[in-house]
N, C-alpha and C positions, 0 to 999 in steps of 0.2 A: 122494632125498627129504629135506627138512629139516622142522623142527618146524612151521613156518608152513604148509607144504604138507600135512603130516599133519593138522593141526588143521582146515584148510580142507576137506580130503577128508572128515573126520569130520563137520564142520558140514553139508556138503552131504548126506551120507548120513543123518544124524540128522533134518534138516529134511524130506527127501524121505519118509522113513518116517513121520514125525509127521504130514505132510499127509494121508497115507492113513489113519492111525489116527484122526485128528480127524474126517475125513469119514465113517468107518465107525462111529464111536462112537455108542452109543445115547444119546438125550437124557438128561442127568442123570448120565452116567458121571463119577465123580470124576476130577479132573485127575491125581492121583497114580497112578490106575490106568492112565490113558492113557499117562503117561510111562513107567510100568513096562512096558507093552506095547511101546512104542517101543524101549526099551533091550533087552528080551528078543528082539524081532524082529531087531534089529541083530546081537546077539551069537550067538543060537542059529540063525538062519535066513539072514540076509543074508550072513554071512561064509562060508557053505557054497557059494556060487555065484560063477561068473565074472561080472563082471570083478574082483570083490574079490580074487581070488588074485593079481592083478598088484599091487594096493595092498599086500597082505600081504608079497609078495616084496620090494617096494621098501623097506618098513619093515624087514624082517628082514635085508636086505643092508646097511643103513646102519651107520655107525660106532657109533651108540648106539640100538639098536632099542627098548630099554626107554623111553627118553625120547620117542621117536616114537610108541610105542603109547599112552603117557600123553597126549600131545598129541592124537592121533587120538580117543581116548575122551573127552577134555574137549570136543573139537569136536562129537562125536555128541550129548553132553548139551546143549551150548549150542545146537546147531541145533534139537534137539527142543524145548527150552524157548522158543526164539524163535517157532516156529510155534504152540506152545500159547498163548503170550502174545498173539499176533495173533488167536487164536480166543477171546480173553477168558478164558483159563484160566490160573490161577496154581497150579502144583503146591504142595500143602500148605495151600492156602487156600480154594479154591472149585471149582465145577463149571463146565464151559464154557457159554457162551451157547447157548441153544436155536437150532437151525436153522443152525449154523455148521459 
């Protein structure tokens, strides 16, 4: 695995979790809270199950696992923010549009 692949995997995981969080959020939930929940779900829950163990193994076996973990985590945040922006939500600025 390389940095690009680690970032892309993180982006996919972050955006997938964000879709669920946005859909389940109560109307008026602050965007920062939704983003916090996405990142918490990814780090505290998502990483505990397969197939993530294959991703973790590939990252840890790489020549520079620290750089790949950083790329993965940047990707998670970017994917989550992408989905939040599509829902009309800007973390740090506003609440999502109602009904999204």
